[in-house]
PDB file with SEQRES, HELIX, SHEET and CRYST1 records, atoms N, CA, C and O in Angstrom:
SEQRES   1 A   87  UNK UNK UNK UNK UNK UNK UNK UNK UNK UNK UNK UNK UNK          
SEQRES   2 A   87  UNK UNK UNK UNK UNK UNK UNK UNK UNK UNK UNK UNK UNK          
SEQRES   3 A   87  UNK UNK UNK UNK UNK UNK UNK UNK UNK UNK UNK UNK UNK          
SEQRES   4 A   87  UNK UNK UNK UNK UNK UNK UNK UNK UNK UNK UNK UNK UNK          
SEQRES   5 A   87  UNK UNK UNK UNK UNK UNK UNK UNK UNK UNK UNK UNK UNK          
SEQRES   6 A   87  UNK UNK UNK UNK UNK UNK UNK UNK UNK UNK UNK UNK UNK          
SEQRES   7 A   87  UNK UNK UNK UNK UNK UNK UNK UNK UNK                          
HELIX    1 AA1 UNK A    2  UNK A    5  1                                   4    
HELIX    2 AA2 UNK A   10  UNK A   18  1                                   9    
HELIX    3 AA3 UNK A   28  UNK A   52  1                                  25    
HELIX    4 AA4 UNK A   59  UNK A   61  5                                   3    
HELIX    5 AA5 UNK A   70  UNK A   86  1                                  17    
CRYST1    1.000    1.000    1.000  90.00  90.00  90.00 P 1           1          
ATOM      1  N   UNK A   1       0.828  -1.138  -0.012  1.00  0.00           N  
ATOM      2  CA  UNK A   1      -0.071   0.003   0.007  1.00  0.00           C  
ATOM      3  C   UNK A   1       0.854   1.283  -0.079  1.00  0.00           C  
ATOM      4  O   UNK A   1       0.728   2.136  -0.957  1.00  0.00           O  
ATOM      5  N   UNK A   2       1.785   1.323   0.915  1.00  0.00           N  
ATOM      6  CA  UNK A   2       2.817   2.438   0.954  1.00  0.00           C  
ATOM      7  C   UNK A   2       3.559   2.488  -0.315  1.00  0.00           C  
ATOM      8  O   UNK A   2       3.739   3.568  -0.877  1.00  0.00           O  
ATOM      9  N   UNK A   3       4.010   1.359  -0.807  1.00  0.00           N  
ATOM     10  CA  UNK A   3       4.826   1.323  -2.050  1.00  0.00           C  
ATOM     11  C   UNK A   3       4.140   1.898  -3.148  1.00  0.00           C  
ATOM     12  O   UNK A   3       4.776   2.611  -3.924  1.00  0.00           O  
ATOM     13  N   UNK A   4       2.773   1.663  -3.347  1.00  0.00           N  
ATOM     14  CA  UNK A   4       2.032   2.293  -4.425  1.00  0.00           C  
ATOM     15  C   UNK A   4       1.766   3.831  -4.145  1.00  0.00           C  
ATOM     16  O   UNK A   4       1.745   4.678  -5.038  1.00  0.00           O  
ATOM     17  N   UNK A   5       1.586   4.065  -2.941  1.00  0.00           N  
ATOM     18  CA  UNK A   5       1.289   5.507  -2.514  1.00  0.00           C  
ATOM     19  C   UNK A   5       2.430   6.422  -2.917  1.00  0.00           C  
ATOM     20  O   UNK A   5       2.222   7.504  -3.467  1.00  0.00           O  
ATOM     21  N   UNK A   6       3.662   5.956  -2.626  1.00  0.00           N  
ATOM     22  CA  UNK A   6       4.908   6.747  -2.787  1.00  0.00           C  
ATOM     23  C   UNK A   6       5.647   6.359  -4.081  1.00  0.00           C  
ATOM     24  O   UNK A   6       6.746   6.860  -4.318  1.00  0.00           O  
ATOM     25  N   UNK A   7       5.102   5.518  -4.887  1.00  0.00           N  
ATOM     26  CA  UNK A   7       5.670   4.976  -6.172  1.00  0.00           C  
ATOM     27  C   UNK A   7       7.212   4.603  -5.996  1.00  0.00           C  
ATOM     28  O   UNK A   7       8.134   5.144  -6.608  1.00  0.00           O  
ATOM     29  N   UNK A   8       7.334   3.552  -5.025  1.00  0.00           N  
ATOM     30  CA  UNK A   8       8.683   3.048  -4.755  1.00  0.00           C  
ATOM     31  C   UNK A   8       8.966   1.742  -5.580  1.00  0.00           C  
ATOM     32  O   UNK A   8       8.016   1.034  -5.912  1.00  0.00           O  
ATOM     33  N   UNK A   9      10.131   1.442  -5.885  1.00  0.00           N  
ATOM     34  CA  UNK A   9      10.510   0.233  -6.486  1.00  0.00           C  
ATOM     35  C   UNK A   9      10.725  -0.800  -5.362  1.00  0.00           C  
ATOM     36  O   UNK A   9      10.680  -0.435  -4.187  1.00  0.00           O  
ATOM     37  N   UNK A  10      10.948  -2.021  -5.686  1.00  0.00           N  
ATOM     38  CA  UNK A  10      11.184  -3.083  -4.634  1.00  0.00           C  
ATOM     39  C   UNK A  10      12.469  -2.827  -3.887  1.00  0.00           C  
ATOM     40  O   UNK A  10      12.530  -3.031  -2.675  1.00  0.00           O  
ATOM     41  N   UNK A  11      13.472  -2.394  -4.566  1.00  0.00           N  
ATOM     42  CA  UNK A  11      14.725  -2.136  -3.845  1.00  0.00           C  
ATOM     43  C   UNK A  11      14.633  -0.985  -2.956  1.00  0.00           C  
ATOM     44  O   UNK A  11      15.200  -1.001  -1.864  1.00  0.00           O  
ATOM     45  N   UNK A  12      13.958   0.002  -3.355  1.00  0.00           N  
ATOM     46  CA  UNK A  12      13.707   1.176  -2.447  1.00  0.00           C  
ATOM     47  C   UNK A  12      12.895   0.853  -1.203  1.00  0.00           C  
ATOM     48  O   UNK A  12      13.147   1.423  -0.142  1.00  0.00           O  
ATOM     49  N   UNK A  13      11.948  -0.028  -1.307  1.00  0.00           N  
ATOM     50  CA  UNK A  13      11.040  -0.467  -0.323  1.00  0.00           C  
ATOM     51  C   UNK A  13      11.862  -1.341   0.654  1.00  0.00           C  
ATOM     52  O   UNK A  13      11.763  -1.163   1.868  1.00  0.00           O  
ATOM     53  N   UNK A  14      12.625  -2.230   0.158  1.00  0.00           N  
ATOM     54  CA  UNK A  14      13.546  -3.086   1.060  1.00  0.00           C  
ATOM     55  C   UNK A  14      14.596  -2.218   1.697  1.00  0.00           C  
ATOM     56  O   UNK A  14      14.991  -2.561   2.811  1.00  0.00           O  
ATOM     57  N   UNK A  15      15.113  -1.113   1.126  1.00  0.00           N  
ATOM     58  CA  UNK A  15      15.997  -0.217   1.839  1.00  0.00           C  
ATOM     59  C   UNK A  15      15.357   0.418   3.024  1.00  0.00           C  
ATOM     60  O   UNK A  15      15.936   0.514   4.106  1.00  0.00           O  
ATOM     61  N   UNK A  16      14.111   0.865   2.789  1.00  0.00           N  
ATOM     62  CA  UNK A  16      13.389   1.547   3.852  1.00  0.00           C  
ATOM     63  C   UNK A  16      13.046   0.651   5.005  1.00  0.00           C  
ATOM     64  O   UNK A  16      13.033   1.061   6.166  1.00  0.00           O  
ATOM     65  N   UNK A  17      12.753  -0.653   4.639  1.00  0.00           N  
ATOM     66  CA  UNK A  17      12.467  -1.743   5.696  1.00  0.00           C  
ATOM     67  C   UNK A  17      13.714  -2.030   6.490  1.00  0.00           C  
ATOM     68  O   UNK A  17      13.662  -2.228   7.704  1.00  0.00           O  
ATOM     69  N   UNK A  18      14.897  -2.052   5.763  1.00  0.00           N  
ATOM     70  CA  UNK A  18      16.066  -2.385   6.467  1.00  0.00           C  
ATOM     71  C   UNK A  18      16.482  -1.260   7.375  1.00  0.00           C  
ATOM     72  O   UNK A  18      17.257  -1.512   8.297  1.00  0.00           O  
ATOM     73  N   UNK A  19      16.041  -0.063   7.193  1.00  0.00           N  
ATOM     74  CA  UNK A  19      16.395   1.022   8.154  1.00  0.00           C  
ATOM     75  C   UNK A  19      15.616   0.896   9.419  1.00  0.00           C  
ATOM     76  O   UNK A  19      15.950   1.543  10.411  1.00  0.00           O  
ATOM     77  N   UNK A  20      14.530   0.043   9.425  1.00  0.00           N  
ATOM     78  CA  UNK A  20      13.778  -0.200  10.591  1.00  0.00           C  
ATOM     79  C   UNK A  20      14.170  -1.263  11.439  1.00  0.00           C  
ATOM     80  O   UNK A  20      13.698  -1.356  12.572  1.00  0.00           O  
ATOM     81  N   UNK A  21      15.096  -2.179  10.933  1.00  0.00           N  
ATOM     82  CA  UNK A  21      15.477  -3.357  11.660  1.00  0.00           C  
ATOM     83  C   UNK A  21      16.394  -2.976  12.915  1.00  0.00           C  
ATOM     84  O   UNK A  21      17.237  -2.079  12.924  1.00  0.00           O  
ATOM     85  N   UNK A  22      16.077  -3.805  13.942  1.00  0.00           N  
ATOM     86  CA  UNK A  22      16.844  -3.554  15.161  1.00  0.00           C  
ATOM     87  C   UNK A  22      16.347  -2.404  16.031  1.00  0.00           C  
ATOM     88  O   UNK A  22      17.014  -2.045  17.002  1.00  0.00           O  
ATOM     89  N   UNK A  23      15.194  -1.818  15.711  1.00  0.00           N  
ATOM     90  CA  UNK A  23      14.682  -0.778  16.609  1.00  0.00           C  
ATOM     91  C   UNK A  23      13.347  -1.249  17.270  1.00  0.00           C  
ATOM     92  O   UNK A  23      12.607  -2.013  16.650  1.00  0.00           O  
ATOM     93  N   UNK A  24      13.042  -0.819  18.474  1.00  0.00           N  
ATOM     94  CA  UNK A  24      11.848  -1.160  19.115  1.00  0.00           C  
ATOM     95  C   UNK A  24      10.714  -0.131  18.559  1.00  0.00           C  
ATOM     96  O   UNK A  24      10.789   1.058  18.868  1.00  0.00           O  
ATOM     97  N   UNK A  25       9.773  -0.564  17.821  1.00  0.00           N  
ATOM     98  CA  UNK A  25       8.849   0.325  17.166  1.00  0.00           C  
ATOM     99  C   UNK A  25       7.494  -0.051  17.628  1.00  0.00           C  
ATOM    100  O   UNK A  25       7.067  -1.203  17.551  1.00  0.00           O  
ATOM    101  N   UNK A  26       6.804   0.986  18.128  1.00  0.00           N  
ATOM    102  CA  UNK A  26       5.526   0.733  18.708  1.00  0.00           C  
ATOM    103  C   UNK A  26       4.398   0.624  17.564  1.00  0.00           C  
ATOM    104  O   UNK A  26       3.523  -0.240  17.617  1.00  0.00           O  
ATOM    105  N   UNK A  27       4.484   1.531  16.567  1.00  0.00           N  
ATOM    106  CA  UNK A  27       3.520   1.513  15.426  1.00  0.00           C  
ATOM    107  C   UNK A  27       4.343   1.410  14.102  1.00  0.00           C  
ATOM    108  O   UNK A  27       4.739   2.412  13.505  1.00  0.00           O  
ATOM    109  N   UNK A  28       4.572   0.140  13.686  1.00  0.00           N  
ATOM    110  CA  UNK A  28       5.368  -0.116  12.478  1.00  0.00           C  
ATOM    111  C   UNK A  28       4.917   0.545  11.275  1.00  0.00           C  
ATOM    112  O   UNK A  28       5.755   0.981  10.486  1.00  0.00           O  
ATOM    113  N   UNK A  29       3.703   0.662  11.056  1.00  0.00           N  
ATOM    114  CA  UNK A  29       3.171   1.171   9.830  1.00  0.00           C  
ATOM    115  C   UNK A  29       3.403   2.719   9.679  1.00  0.00           C  
ATOM    116  O   UNK A  29       3.782   3.228   8.624  1.00  0.00           O  
ATOM    117  N   UNK A  30       3.151   3.389  10.783  1.00  0.00           N  
ATOM    118  CA  UNK A  30       3.409   4.889  10.783  1.00  0.00           C  
ATOM    119  C   UNK A  30       4.933   5.172  10.780  1.00  0.00           C  
ATOM    120  O   UNK A  30       5.355   6.176  10.206  1.00  0.00           O  
ATOM    121  N   UNK A  31       5.768   4.311  11.408  1.00  0.00           N  
ATOM    122  CA  UNK A  31       7.087   4.436  11.429  1.00  0.00           C  
ATOM    123  C   UNK A  31       7.748   4.272   9.923  1.00  0.00           C  
ATOM    124  O   UNK A  31       8.593   5.040   9.464  1.00  0.00           O  
ATOM    125  N   UNK A  32       7.229   3.186   9.283  1.00  0.00           N  
ATOM    126  CA  UNK A  32       7.626   2.921   7.971  1.00  0.00           C  
ATOM    127  C   UNK A  32       7.271   4.086   7.032  1.00  0.00           C  
ATOM    128  O   UNK A  32       8.055   4.439   6.152  1.00  0.00           O  
ATOM    129  N   UNK A  33       6.098   4.670   7.224  1.00  0.00           N  
ATOM    130  CA  UNK A  33       5.702   5.819   6.326  1.00  0.00           C  
ATOM    131  C   UNK A  33       6.714   6.956   6.647  1.00  0.00           C  
ATOM    132  O   UNK A  33       7.144   7.646   5.722  1.00  0.00           O  
ATOM    133  N   UNK A  34       7.084   7.159   7.854  1.00  0.00           N  
ATOM    134  CA  UNK A  34       7.977   8.321   8.204  1.00  0.00           C  
ATOM    135  C   UNK A  34       9.404   7.989   7.533  1.00  0.00           C  
ATOM    136  O   UNK A  34      10.111   8.865   7.034  1.00  0.00           O  
ATOM    137  N   UNK A  35       9.723   6.720   7.575  1.00  0.00           N  
ATOM    138  CA  UNK A  35      11.053   6.307   6.927  1.00  0.00           C  
ATOM    139  C   UNK A  35      10.992   6.651   5.464  1.00  0.00           C  
ATOM    140  O   UNK A  35      11.915   7.300   4.970  1.00  0.00           O  
ATOM    141  N   UNK A  36       9.976   6.264   4.744  1.00  0.00           N  
ATOM    142  CA  UNK A  36       9.785   6.364   3.428  1.00  0.00           C  
ATOM    143  C   UNK A  36       9.840   7.926   3.077  1.00  0.00           C  
ATOM    144  O   UNK A  36      10.518   8.307   2.123  1.00  0.00           O  
ATOM    145  N   UNK A  37       9.131   8.801   3.851  1.00  0.00           N  
ATOM    146  CA  UNK A  37       9.156  10.165   3.569  1.00  0.00           C  
ATOM    147  C   UNK A  37      10.446  10.847   3.704  1.00  0.00           C  
ATOM    148  O   UNK A  37      10.792  11.780   2.979  1.00  0.00           O  
ATOM    149  N   UNK A  38      11.218  10.301   4.752  1.00  0.00           N  
ATOM    150  CA  UNK A  38      12.661  10.832   4.953  1.00  0.00           C  
ATOM    151  C   UNK A  38      13.484  10.359   3.735  1.00  0.00           C  
ATOM    152  O   UNK A  38      14.295  11.111   3.193  1.00  0.00           O  
ATOM    153  N   UNK A  39      13.268   9.155   3.335  1.00  0.00           N  
ATOM    154  CA  UNK A  39      14.064   8.640   2.174  1.00  0.00           C  
ATOM    155  C   UNK A  39      13.783   9.409   1.005  1.00  0.00           C  
ATOM    156  O   UNK A  39      14.715   9.716   0.262  1.00  0.00           O  
ATOM    157  N   UNK A  40      12.592   9.765   0.747  1.00  0.00           N  
ATOM    158  CA  UNK A  40      12.224  10.562  -0.530  1.00  0.00           C  
ATOM    159  C   UNK A  40      12.811  12.045  -0.427  1.00  0.00           C  
ATOM    160  O   UNK A  40      13.226  12.599  -1.445  1.00  0.00           O  
ATOM    161  N   UNK A  41      12.837  12.637   0.735  1.00  0.00           N  
ATOM    162  CA  UNK A  41      13.425  13.843   1.029  1.00  0.00           C  
ATOM    163  C   UNK A  41      14.904  13.808   0.684  1.00  0.00           C  
ATOM    164  O   UNK A  41      15.389  14.664  -0.057  1.00  0.00           O  
ATOM    165  N   UNK A  42      15.623  12.832   1.210  1.00  0.00           N  
ATOM    166  CA  UNK A  42      17.060  12.717   0.978  1.00  0.00           C  
ATOM    167  C   UNK A  42      17.340  12.435  -0.483  1.00  0.00           C  
ATOM    168  O   UNK A  42      18.371  12.850  -1.013  1.00  0.00           O  
ATOM    169  N   UNK A  43      16.447  11.746  -1.124  1.00  0.00           N  
ATOM    170  CA  UNK A  43      16.606  11.411  -2.550  1.00  0.00           C  
ATOM    171  C   UNK A  43      16.508  12.725  -3.429  1.00  0.00           C  
ATOM    172  O   UNK A  43      17.303  12.957  -4.340  1.00  0.00           O  
ATOM    173  N   UNK A  44      15.470  13.561  -3.080  1.00  0.00           N  
ATOM    174  CA  UNK A  44      15.310  14.804  -3.781  1.00  0.00           C  
ATOM    175  C   UNK A  44      16.535  15.717  -3.592  1.00  0.00           C  
ATOM    176  O   UNK A  44      17.087  16.294  -4.529  1.00  0.00           O  
ATOM    177  N   UNK A  45      16.905  15.799  -2.339  1.00  0.00           N  
ATOM    178  CA  UNK A  45      18.044  16.611  -1.953  1.00  0.00           C  
ATOM    179  C   UNK A  45      19.377  16.234  -2.835  1.00  0.00           C  
ATOM    180  O   UNK A  45      20.032  17.093  -3.427  1.00  0.00           O  
ATOM    181  N   UNK A  46      19.666  14.942  -2.842  1.00  0.00           N  
ATOM    182  CA  UNK A  46      20.737  14.478  -3.563  1.00  0.00           C  
ATOM    183  C   UNK A  46      20.573  14.743  -5.062  1.00  0.00           C  
ATOM    184  O   UNK A  46      21.527  15.109  -5.749  1.00  0.00           O  
ATOM    185  N   UNK A  47      19.442  14.565  -5.515  1.00  0.00           N  
ATOM    186  CA  UNK A  47      19.078  14.870  -6.979  1.00  0.00           C  
ATOM    187  C   UNK A  47      19.285  16.359  -7.285  1.00  0.00           C  
ATOM    188  O   UNK A  47      19.822  16.717  -8.333  1.00  0.00           O  
ATOM    189  N   UNK A  48      18.858  17.204  -6.370  1.00  0.00           N  
ATOM    190  CA  UNK A  48      19.069  18.701  -6.637  1.00  0.00           C  
ATOM    191  C   UNK A  48      20.561  19.044  -6.581  1.00  0.00           C  
ATOM    192  O   UNK A  48      21.055  19.799  -7.419  1.00  0.00           O  
ATOM    193  N   UNK A  49      21.307  18.468  -5.554  1.00  0.00           N  
ATOM    194  CA  UNK A  49      22.701  18.664  -5.447  1.00  0.00           C  
ATOM    195  C   UNK A  49      23.481  18.151  -6.755  1.00  0.00           C  
ATOM    196  O   UNK A  49      24.367  18.812  -7.298  1.00  0.00           O  
ATOM    197  N   UNK A  50      23.094  17.041  -7.142  1.00  0.00           N  
ATOM    198  CA  UNK A  50      23.749  16.613  -8.465  1.00  0.00           C  
ATOM    199  C   UNK A  50      23.459  17.530  -9.653  1.00  0.00           C  
ATOM    200  O   UNK A  50      24.362  17.766 -10.455  1.00  0.00           O  
ATOM    201  N   UNK A  51      22.388  17.994  -9.786  1.00  0.00           N  
ATOM    202  CA  UNK A  51      22.052  18.930 -10.924  1.00  0.00           C  
ATOM    203  C   UNK A  51      22.671  20.237 -10.801  1.00  0.00           C  
ATOM    204  O   UNK A  51      22.941  20.875 -11.818  1.00  0.00           O  
ATOM    205  N   UNK A  52      22.939  20.726  -9.546  1.00  0.00           N  
ATOM    206  CA  UNK A  52      23.467  21.987  -9.317  1.00  0.00           C  
ATOM    207  C   UNK A  52      25.022  21.903  -9.488  1.00  0.00           C  
ATOM    208  O   UNK A  52      25.623  22.952  -9.723  1.00  0.00           O  
ATOM    209  N   UNK A  53      25.645  20.843  -9.397  1.00  0.00           N  
ATOM    210  CA  UNK A  53      27.021  20.593  -9.526  1.00  0.00           C  
ATOM    211  C   UNK A  53      27.568  20.354 -10.956  1.00  0.00           C  
ATOM    212  O   UNK A  53      28.514  19.583 -11.113  1.00  0.00           O  
ATOM    213  N   UNK A  54      27.005  20.986 -11.983  1.00  0.00           N  
ATOM    214  CA  UNK A  54      27.345  20.797 -13.249  1.00  0.00           C  
ATOM    215  C   UNK A  54      28.702  21.477 -13.509  1.00  0.00           C  
ATOM    216  O   UNK A  54      29.085  22.365 -12.746  1.00  0.00           O  
ATOM    217  N   UNK A  55      29.412  21.100 -14.523  1.00  0.00           N  
ATOM    218  CA  UNK A  55      30.798  21.681 -14.821  1.00  0.00           C  
ATOM    219  C   UNK A  55      30.546  23.093 -15.285  1.00  0.00           C  
ATOM    220  O   UNK A  55      29.540  23.376 -15.935  1.00  0.00           O  
ATOM    221  N   UNK A  56      31.401  23.918 -14.972  1.00  0.00           N  
ATOM    222  CA  UNK A  56      31.250  25.350 -15.381  1.00  0.00           C  
ATOM    223  C   UNK A  56      31.600  25.456 -16.886  1.00  0.00           C  
ATOM    224  O   UNK A  56      32.379  24.687 -17.449  1.00  0.00           O  
ATOM    225  N   UNK A  57      30.968  26.457 -17.466  1.00  0.00           N  
ATOM    226  CA  UNK A  57      31.145  26.662 -18.824  1.00  0.00           C  
ATOM    227  C   UNK A  57      32.532  27.096 -19.175  1.00  0.00           C  
ATOM    228  O   UNK A  57      33.033  27.930 -18.421  1.00  0.00           O  
ATOM    229  N   UNK A  58      33.225  26.682 -20.171  1.00  0.00           N  
ATOM    230  CA  UNK A  58      34.555  27.192 -20.463  1.00  0.00           C  
ATOM    231  C   UNK A  58      34.520  28.508 -21.276  1.00  0.00           C  
ATOM    232  O   UNK A  58      34.390  28.522 -22.500  1.00  0.00           O  
ATOM    233  N   UNK A  59      34.629  29.487 -20.593  1.00  0.00           N  
ATOM    234  CA  UNK A  59      34.434  30.869 -21.267  1.00  0.00           C  
ATOM    235  C   UNK A  59      35.621  31.334 -22.107  1.00  0.00           C  
ATOM    236  O   UNK A  59      35.510  32.317 -22.839  1.00  0.00           O  
ATOM    237  N   UNK A  60      36.756  30.639 -22.010  1.00  0.00           N  
ATOM    238  CA  UNK A  60      37.921  30.951 -22.744  1.00  0.00           C  
ATOM    239  C   UNK A  60      37.671  30.582 -24.180  1.00  0.00           C  
ATOM    240  O   UNK A  60      38.141  31.284 -25.075  1.00  0.00           O  
ATOM    241  N   UNK A  61      36.892  29.420 -24.465  1.00  0.00           N  
ATOM    242  CA  UNK A  61      36.703  29.076 -25.736  1.00  0.00           C  
ATOM    243  C   UNK A  61      35.292  29.339 -26.300  1.00  0.00           C  
ATOM    244  O   UNK A  61      34.891  28.696 -27.270  1.00  0.00           O  
ATOM    245  N   UNK A  62      34.579  30.227 -25.733  1.00  0.00           N  
ATOM    246  CA  UNK A  62      33.258  30.541 -26.059  1.00  0.00           C  
ATOM    247  C   UNK A  62      33.103  31.588 -27.027  1.00  0.00           C  
ATOM    248  O   UNK A  62      31.976  32.051 -27.197  1.00  0.00           O  
ATOM    249  N   UNK A  63      34.101  32.037 -27.702  1.00  0.00           N  
ATOM    250  CA  UNK A  63      34.048  33.103 -28.626  1.00  0.00           C  
ATOM    251  C   UNK A  63      33.487  32.474 -29.954  1.00  0.00           C  
ATOM    252  O   UNK A  63      33.838  31.345 -30.297  1.00  0.00           O  
ATOM    253  N   UNK A  64      32.623  33.213 -30.680  1.00  0.00           N  
ATOM    254  CA  UNK A  64      32.195  32.683 -32.019  1.00  0.00           C  
ATOM    255  C   UNK A  64      33.313  32.730 -33.093  1.00  0.00           C  
ATOM    256  O   UNK A  64      34.184  33.599 -33.135  1.00  0.00           O  
ATOM    257  N   UNK A  65      33.183  31.674 -33.969  1.00  0.00           N  
ATOM    258  CA  UNK A  65      34.217  31.597 -34.968  1.00  0.00           C  
ATOM    259  C   UNK A  65      34.211  32.843 -35.925  1.00  0.00           C  
ATOM    260  O   UNK A  65      33.147  33.243 -36.397  1.00  0.00           O  
ATOM    261  N   UNK A  66      35.317  33.407 -36.184  1.00  0.00           N  
ATOM    262  CA  UNK A  66      35.298  34.581 -37.112  1.00  0.00           C  
ATOM    263  C   UNK A  66      35.347  34.042 -38.597  1.00  0.00           C  
ATOM    264  O   UNK A  66      35.790  32.938 -38.914  1.00  0.00           O  
ATOM    265  N   UNK A  67      34.869  34.905 -39.387  1.00  0.00           N  
ATOM    266  CA  UNK A  67      34.688  34.548 -40.828  1.00  0.00           C  
ATOM    267  C   UNK A  67      35.645  35.667 -41.610  1.00  0.00           C  
ATOM    268  O   UNK A  67      35.525  36.885 -41.473  1.00  0.00           O  
ATOM    269  N   UNK A  68      36.498  35.082 -42.350  1.00  0.00           N  
ATOM    270  CA  UNK A  68      37.376  36.066 -43.079  1.00  0.00           C  
ATOM    271  C   UNK A  68      37.220  35.729 -44.556  1.00  0.00           C  
ATOM    272  O   UNK A  68      36.933  34.608 -44.976  1.00  0.00           O  
ATOM    273  N   UNK A  69      37.443  36.838 -45.323  1.00  0.00           N  
ATOM    274  CA  UNK A  69      37.440  36.817 -46.727  1.00  0.00           C  
ATOM    275  C   UNK A  69      39.046  36.557 -47.050  1.00  0.00           C  
ATOM    276  O   UNK A  69      39.859  37.482 -47.026  1.00  0.00           O  
ATOM    277  N   UNK A  70      39.363  35.340 -47.321  1.00  0.00           N  
ATOM    278  CA  UNK A  70      40.657  34.877 -47.482  1.00  0.00           C  
ATOM    279  C   UNK A  70      41.413  35.460 -48.657  1.00  0.00           C  
ATOM    280  O   UNK A  70      42.602  35.772 -48.600  1.00  0.00           O  
ATOM    281  N   UNK A  71      40.612  35.592 -49.769  1.00  0.00           N  
ATOM    282  CA  UNK A  71      41.098  36.183 -50.957  1.00  0.00           C  
ATOM    283  C   UNK A  71      41.479  37.719 -50.784  1.00  0.00           C  
ATOM    284  O   UNK A  71      42.521  38.177 -51.254  1.00  0.00           O  
ATOM    285  N   UNK A  72      40.578  38.460 -50.089  1.00  0.00           N  
ATOM    286  CA  UNK A  72      40.844  39.752 -49.723  1.00  0.00           C  
ATOM    287  C   UNK A  72      42.146  39.975 -48.888  1.00  0.00           C  
ATOM    288  O   UNK A  72      42.951  40.854 -49.198  1.00  0.00           O  
ATOM    289  N   UNK A  73      42.302  39.237 -47.937  1.00  0.00           N  
ATOM    290  CA  UNK A  73      43.466  39.240 -47.043  1.00  0.00           C  
ATOM    291  C   UNK A  73      44.728  38.872 -47.857  1.00  0.00           C  
ATOM    292  O   UNK A  73      45.776  39.506 -47.727  1.00  0.00           O  
ATOM    293  N   UNK A  74      44.598  37.868 -48.664  1.00  0.00           N  
ATOM    294  CA  UNK A  74      45.811  37.552 -49.644  1.00  0.00           C  
ATOM    295  C   UNK A  74      46.186  38.643 -50.532  1.00  0.00           C  
ATOM    296  O   UNK A  74      47.356  38.879 -50.832  1.00  0.00           O  
ATOM    297  N   UNK A  75      45.126  39.343 -50.975  1.00  0.00           N  
ATOM    298  CA  UNK A  75      45.351  40.402 -51.860  1.00  0.00           C  
ATOM    299  C   UNK A  75      46.146  41.576 -51.138  1.00  0.00           C  
ATOM    300  O   UNK A  75      47.107  42.119 -51.682  1.00  0.00           O  
ATOM    301  N   UNK A  76      45.694  41.921 -49.909  1.00  0.00           N  
ATOM    302  CA  UNK A  76      46.335  42.922 -49.213  1.00  0.00           C  
ATOM    303  C   UNK A  76      47.810  42.554 -48.795  1.00  0.00           C  
ATOM    304  O   UNK A  76      48.701  43.403 -48.802  1.00  0.00           O  
ATOM    305  N   UNK A  77      48.003  41.336 -48.456  1.00  0.00           N  
ATOM    306  CA  UNK A  77      49.392  40.771 -48.114  1.00  0.00           C  
ATOM    307  C   UNK A  77      50.287  40.998 -49.271  1.00  0.00           C  
ATOM    308  O   UNK A  77      51.419  41.457 -49.117  1.00  0.00           O  
ATOM    309  N   UNK A  78      49.795  40.682 -50.436  1.00  0.00           N  
ATOM    310  CA  UNK A  78      50.605  40.734 -51.664  1.00  0.00           C  
ATOM    311  C   UNK A  78      50.927  42.169 -51.927  1.00  0.00           C  
ATOM    312  O   UNK A  78      52.080  42.466 -52.237  1.00  0.00           O  
ATOM    313  N   UNK A  79      49.977  43.107 -51.825  1.00  0.00           N  
ATOM    314  CA  UNK A  79      50.261  44.485 -52.040  1.00  0.00           C  
ATOM    315  C   UNK A  79      51.315  44.959 -51.093  1.00  0.00           C  
ATOM    316  O   UNK A  79      52.231  45.663 -51.517  1.00  0.00           O  
ATOM    317  N   UNK A  80      51.242  44.622 -49.860  1.00  0.00           N  
ATOM    318  CA  UNK A  80      52.207  45.074 -48.854  1.00  0.00           C  
ATOM    319  C   UNK A  80      53.628  44.539 -49.277  1.00  0.00           C  
ATOM    320  O   UNK A  80      54.623  45.255 -49.388  1.00  0.00           O  
ATOM    321  N   UNK A  81      53.585  43.205 -49.493  1.00  0.00           N  
ATOM    322  CA  UNK A  81      54.923  42.741 -49.938  1.00  0.00           C  
ATOM    323  C   UNK A  81      55.515  43.273 -51.134  1.00  0.00           C  
ATOM    324  O   UNK A  81      56.737  43.417 -51.177  1.00  0.00           O  
ATOM    325  N   UNK A  82      54.763  43.591 -52.142  1.00  0.00           N  
ATOM    326  CA  UNK A  82      55.221  44.316 -53.354  1.00  0.00           C  
ATOM    327  C   UNK A  82      55.836  45.650 -53.006  1.00  0.00           C  
ATOM    328  O   UNK A  82      56.918  45.996 -53.481  1.00  0.00           O  
ATOM    329  N   UNK A  83      55.105  46.428 -52.137  1.00  0.00           N  
ATOM    330  CA  UNK A  83      55.592  47.765 -51.834  1.00  0.00           C  
ATOM    331  C   UNK A  83      56.906  47.618 -51.146  1.00  0.00           C  
ATOM    332  O   UNK A  83      57.790  48.444 -51.374  1.00  0.00           O  
ATOM    333  N   UNK A  84      57.116  46.555 -50.259  1.00  0.00           N  
ATOM    334  CA  UNK A  84      58.370  46.432 -49.595  1.00  0.00           C  
ATOM    335  C   UNK A  84      59.570  46.108 -50.466  1.00  0.00           C  
ATOM    336  O   UNK A  84      60.690  46.580 -50.271  1.00  0.00           O  
ATOM    337  N   UNK A  85      59.252  45.269 -51.439  1.00  0.00           N  
ATOM    338  CA  UNK A  85      60.332  44.887 -52.437  1.00  0.00           C  
ATOM    339  C   UNK A  85      60.654  46.089 -53.440  1.00  0.00           C  
ATOM    340  O   UNK A  85      61.741  46.157 -54.012  1.00  0.00           O  
ATOM    341  N   UNK A  86      59.747  46.934 -53.597  1.00  0.00           N  
ATOM    342  CA  UNK A  86      60.086  48.175 -54.500  1.00  0.00           C  
ATOM    343  C   UNK A  86      60.992  49.060 -53.806  1.00  0.00           C  
ATOM    344  O   UNK A  86      61.806  49.725 -54.447  1.00  0.00           O  
ATOM    345  N   UNK A  87      60.911  49.126 -52.468  1.00  0.00           N  
ATOM    346  CA  UNK A  87      61.698  50.125 -51.730  1.00  0.00           C  
ATOM    347  C   UNK A  87      63.047  49.681 -51.674  1.00  0.00           C  
ATOM    348  O   UNK A  87      63.898  50.361 -51.100  1.00  0.00           O  
TER     349      UNK A  87                                                      
END                                                                             
């Protein structure tokens, strides 16, 4: 019943039951429900922590690629080199 209510898998349910072992419990059903609620809180906290610890963005390489007119640059380079050889 609790398994369906909290949408737990068999492994998760077994883990919650194992947390109850060795304790003197007066009302096992209520205690199990509290254990399940605490397990789900811990699970959500760990999930939030994992999502917030993403790798930082590499800002050094985040510049857009430049586009050059290679023919125009080559023409300018040749003009400059011709002027230097004439002098």
